[in-house]
N, C-alpha and C positions, 0 to 999 in steps of 0.2 A: 393697639399701638397706632394703627393707621388712623383711627378716629381721633385720637389725642393729637396727632400731628396736624390733622385737618382743622381741629379746633384752634390750635396755635396759629395757623395761617389765617384764620378768619377773625383775628383780633382787630380792634380799631387801630386807626393810623397813629393815635396818640401813644399807645403802648405796643406799637408794631414790633419794636426791637426788644421788648421785655415782657416777662410773664410773671404774674403774682403767685407767690408760694407762701403758704401759711407756716409760721414758726411756732414751735412748741413753747408753752408757758408764756406766750406773748399774744396780745390782741392785734398788734400791727402786722402788716404783710411785708414780705421781702420781694423786691423786684430783681429778677435775674434775666440774663440775655436768652434769646431764643436758641442760639447755638448751644449754650450750656444745657438748656432744657432738653434739646434733641440728643445731646451726648448722653445725658442721664437715661433717656428712654432707650437708647441703643444698648447701653450697658445692662439695663434691666432685661432687655430682650435676650442678650447673650447669656445672662445668668439663668434665665428660665429655660433657654434652649439646652444649656449644659445639664440642668436638672432633668429635663425630659430624656436626654441621651443616656444619662446614668440610670434613670428608671427603666428605660427600654432594655439596657444591658442586663439589669437585674431580673427583669421579667423573662428575658431569653434564657438566662442561666437557670432560673427556676423551672422553666419549661423543660430544659434539657435534663435537669435532675429528676423531674417527675417522669419523663420518658424512660430514664435509666431505671428508676424504681419499678416501673411497669414491666420492663424487660426482665429484670431480676425475678419478679414474681412469676412471670411466664416460664422462665427457666426452672424455677422451683416446682411448678405444676407439671412440667414435662419430665421431672425426675432426674435432672442433671445435678452435678455437684456444685452447690451454692452455699456459702456461709450463712449462718443464722443472723449475725450482726455485721454491719459494714459501717465504717466511719465516713464522715463527710468528705475527707480528703480522698479516700479510696473511691467513693461514689463519683466525685468530680473527675477523677482519672478514668473511671469506667465510662463516663459520659463523653469524655474527649476521644476515646478509642472509636475508630470508624469501622474497621474490618470485623467481621463476625468471628473469625477464628481467633483473633487476638483477644476478643472479649471472653470467649469460652476458656482460653488459656489462663487469662487473668482470674476468672472465677474459680477455676480448678486450683490455681495457686493459693488463692485466699481461703478456699475450703480446706486444703491440706494444712495450711498454716494454722487455721483455727483448731483443727484436730490435734496438731502437735501441742498447741497451747493447753488444750484440755487434758491431754495425757501428762504433760509436765505438771499441771496443777494437781492432778490426782497423785502423782509421785511425791510431790511436796507435802500433801496432806498425810500420806502414809508415813513419810519420814518424821513428820511432826508428831504423829501418834506414837511411833516407836520411841522417840525421844522422851515423851511424857511417861511412857511405861518404864523406860530405863531410869529416868530421874526418880520416879516413885520407888523403884527397887533399891536405888542407891541411897535414898534417904533413910531406909531402915537400918543400914549399916553405918551411917555417919554418926560421929560423936557430936554432942551439943556444942563443944568448943572446937570449931574447925580452924585450920591453920590460916591465919590472916596476915602472913608476912608480906605476900605479894598481892596487890590489889587486882581485882578482875577488870579486864578491859572491855568496856561496853562498845557496841558499834557506834554509838553516839560520840564517845570520846575519840575513837579512831578517826571518825569523820571530821571532828574539830581539829585534830592534829594535822590531818591532810590539808584541810582548808587553811590552817595557819601556815603550813609549809608553802602552799601555792601563793598566799598573800605576801609572804616574804620574797618569793620569786618575782612577784609583780612589782615590788618596791626596789629590790636590789639586783634582780637577775638580768641576764643578757636577753636582748630582744630576738625572738624568732617569730617571723611573720608568715601567715598563710594568706595567699592571694586568691580571693573568691571571684575572679573575673572569667571563670570558665563554665558558667552555667549553660551557655548556648551550645557547648560541645558535649553536654551530658544528657542522658535520658533520665527518667524518674528513678529507675532502679539503681542507676549509677549514683544519683544524688543520695539515695538511701544508704548505699554503701559508704559514701563519703561521710555521712553523719555518723555512722557506726565507727568508722576509722577515727573521727574526731574525738569520740568518747574514749577510744583506746589511747589517743595522743595525750589527753588530759590525765588519764590513769598512769601512763608512762612518765609524765612530768611529775606526778606525785611521788613515784618510786625513786626518782633520780636524787642523788646526793645534793646537787645544786640545781634547783628548779629554774626553768626559763620563764621569761615574761612573754607569754604568747599573745600575739595580736591577730585579729581578723580585719583585713582591709578589703575594700570593695564589697563589703557585706551589706547589700541593699535590702531594705525591708520589702517584703512581697516577692522577692526572687525565689527561684526554685530551691536553692540550697537553704535559704532562710525558712521557707515554709516547712521543708522536711526536717530541719533541725529543731524547729519549735514543736513539730508533731511528734518526733521520736523521743525527745527529751522532756516533753511537757513544758508549759509556759513558765511554771515556777522554777523548775530546774534550769531552764534556759536563762532566766534572769539572774540566777545565783551562780552561773558559771564563772570561775576565776580566770576570765579571759577579757582582754580589752578589745571590744568590737567597735568598728568604725565603718561608715559608708564612704569615707574619703579614699582617694587613690593612694598608691604606694609613695609617690614622690611628694604628695602633700603632707604625708605623715612623717617621713624620714628623709634625711639628706642623701643625695645621690652618691656621695663619696663613701658612705658607710654601708651601702647595700651590696650584698653578694647573692645573686639569684642562683639557686640550685636547679640545674637542668640536666637530664640524662643525655641530651644531644649536644652538649657543649664540648668544644675541642680542648678546653682548659681542664686540667686535672687538679683536684683539691689535694694539696700535699699536707698542710697543717691546719689546725683550728685556731682562728683568731678571735680572742675574747672581745675585742673592741668593735667588731663588725656586726651588722644585722643580717642574718641569714633568712632568705625568703624561699618558701616552698609553695609551689602551685597546688591549690586545692582542687585537684583533678583526679577523677577515677575513670579510666578508659578501659572498661572491662569488655565491652562488645567490639570495639574497634580501636586499636592503638593509634593515638594522635601524635604522630612524630613531628618534632620541630615546633610545637606550640609554645612551650615554655621558653625555648631559645629565641623564638621570634618576638615574644613580648619583652624579654630581657634586652634584645637589640633595639627594639622600638623605644624603650625607656632609656637606652644608652647607659646601662649599668653593667657592672662586671658580673660574669657568670662562670660557674665551675660545675663539674660533675664529680660524683664520688668515685674513688679508684677501686671499684669492685672487680674490674677485669685484671688488676695487678696483684690482688691478694686472694682471689677465689678461683677455683677451677670450675669451669662450666661444661656440663655434658652436652650431648646432642639435643636433648629436650629441655635444657635449663631455661628457667624463666627469670630474666634479669629485672623485671618490674618489681620495685619495692613499694610496700604500702607506706602510708604517711607515718604511722606509729613506729615502723622499723627505721625510717629516716631519723625520727626524733631520738630513738634509742642510740643510733650510731653517733649522732651529734653530742648527746649527753655523755656517752662513753669516751669520745674524743676529748671532751672538755675535762673529764676527770683524769684520764690516764695518758692522753696524747699518744696513744698506740693504736695503729690501724688494725693490728691483729686482734686486739681485744674488742675493738669496735665492730669488726666483721663477724664476731660471734653472734650478733643479734640478727644476722641474716639466716633464715631457716635452712636446715640441712637438706630439706627436700628440693631446694632450688639449685644447689651446687653439689659438686662431688668431693670437696675438700679444700683445704688451704694450700696455697702455693709455697714453695720453699723460699727462703730468704734470698733476696737479690735477683729473683727470676722475673724478668720483664717489669722491673720497678720503674716508676715515673722518674724523669730527669729532674734536675734542680730547677729548671725553668717552668716546670709544670706541664710541659707538652709531652706527647707520646714519644717513646724512644724510637729512633730511626731504625728501619729494617736493614739488616746486614746483607751484603751481596754475597751470600754463600750459595754456590751452585752445586747441586748434588746430581751426579750422573748415574743413570740406571745400569750402565755396563762400563767396563774398563776400556780405555782406548787401546787399539791395536798398535804395535810398533811399526 
């Protein structure tokens, strides 16, 4: 680059302010200004610098993966619990771990998971052989003309029916949005749990009488949740998901007036289900540390209305009760409210292990304004007053 600029400066005075450039498919030359020529050289230098930076990043990543493979082989030779096969994503995660104890814990976890997979595979093979034996025995007693009044349902037909139901929900169903802007607050294992819960959400949407139109917003390609969702579901299944995915923000996709953000920290209580509104659920799994006020803070930042489910007014909670609901449980509650408009029926989708039973009718029910009922000034004395 320096030599080319020096050559441009040493041009004669006649073409001092212009440089000859050859044009394709033409014998003539085109004269451009020196400033334009310098700008082109600078752009080319920036382009080559960016290529070198990307190549250096790739080489550093390759070195890290090679070092991780060498460490795993050393752990195998030392007799530690190491899986036989490791995927590329797990290898990258192992290379990103810095402490020695966490690496050993991750390897033992992967080893145990591989052993469970092998045991389950053996059980499936045994069951398949038993089914073959039973089918061969039943064929001996079957008549040649079997009863064909009811057609047999194949798994393929069931899958087609479920996909048809979900496509109907995508055309005519109510919008339910999952906001994927919480990747920075989650670890990798929490992102994996999030992907598992998303599969349960789609399954619950299949089973509902009226399926929702599920949207993913702020779902950026290359993010933590996107990588784990592609890895856990495989790329073909990810592309065939009956869900509308978008990298746009919530306000870019939907009008502000129709949005209701569900947050467990909101002071407003959800009393009824509105078919015309768009309910937003935060795609967040905080298993290691409960992140209080995150969803409420984002709802206030976006200046949208926010509510919380009235689980405190319909369920009894014990001393060790866990009020954290999974994403598929929230979807089941919303679908039950859409079908029945009865909170008691909707609260049946909360697992019994989390609460001690349903409350009686009218006990601590939310007021008509949606706010918490005011506490009464009832004073209880431990002993009677002396005259």
